[in-house]
C-alpha positions, 0 to 999 in steps of 0.5 A: 510525516506519517502517523507511525505506529510503534515502528521498530528501528529495523523496519522504519526504512522498509515501512516508509518505502512501502507507505510511499506505494499507498495512495495518498488518501489512504496513507494516513489511515492507522488501520492501513499502517498497522496492517502493513507493519504487521505483514512487514514483521511477519512476511517481509518487505517483498511480500507486502510490496507484492500485495500492494501492487496486486491490490492496485492492479485489481482496483484498476481492473474493477475501475476500468470495468465500471467506467470504461469511458475513462480508459486511456486511448493508448 
């Protein structure tokens, strides 16, 4: 189970869905959990989901530029 910050009942399901999108090594960091909860309260689930997906895309692009030999050959 996640180290849930004080998650209101009405946001628990959305919070759990969003945390499922976070890579495992970062999923249990309190700062990430708090940040997601704050944005979830203020902006909503779709906003947070888009932010997580965009961050993953940017990370992948930077990784592929830095390590081009690890790209998929497809």
